[in-house]
C-alpha positions as CSV (number, residue, x, y, z in Angstrom):
1,M,-10.7,56.7,-43.8
2,G,-13.1,57.0,-40.8
3,M,-12.5,57.2,-37.1
4,G,-11.8,53.9,-35.3
5,G,-9.9,52.3,-38.2
6,A,-7.8,49.4,-36.9
7,G,-5.3,49.5,-39.8
8,G,-3.8,51.9,-42.2
9,P,-1.0,54.5,-42.2
10,G,-2.6,56.6,-39.5
11,A,-3.0,53.8,-37.0
12,E,0.6,53.7,-35.8
13,R,0.7,57.5,-35.6
14,R,-2.5,57.6,-33.6
15,R,-1.2,54.9,-31.2
16,R,2.0,56.9,-30.7
17,L,0.0,60.1,-30.1
18,V,-2.2,58.4,-27.5
19,A,0.9,56.9,-25.8
20,A,2.6,60.3,-25.7
21,V,-0.5,61.9,-24.2
22,V,-0.7,59.2,-21.5
23,V,2.9,59.6,-20.6
24,L,2.6,63.4,-20.5
25,A,-0.4,63.1,-18.2
26,L,1.5,60.8,-15.9
27,V,4.5,63.1,-15.8
28,L,2.3,66.1,-15.0
29,A,0.5,64.2,-12.3
30,A,3.9,63.1,-10.7
31,G,5.2,66.7,-11.0
32,A,2.1,68.1,-9.3
33,T,2.4,65.6,-6.5
34,V,6.1,66.4,-5.9
35,L,5.4,70.1,-6.1
36,S,2.6,69.8,-3.5
37,L,4.8,67.8,-1.2
38,V,7.6,70.3,-1.5
39,L,5.4,73.3,-0.9
40,Q,3.9,72.0,2.3
């Protein structure tokens, strides 16, 4: 039940959480780019 466990019930949840954070970061970066282009 330590960090870095490959299997277990928390692995899928952790993978989904990481994927959600990555997608959120990409969406925020794209939004900031579009906003900066529009405001110029």
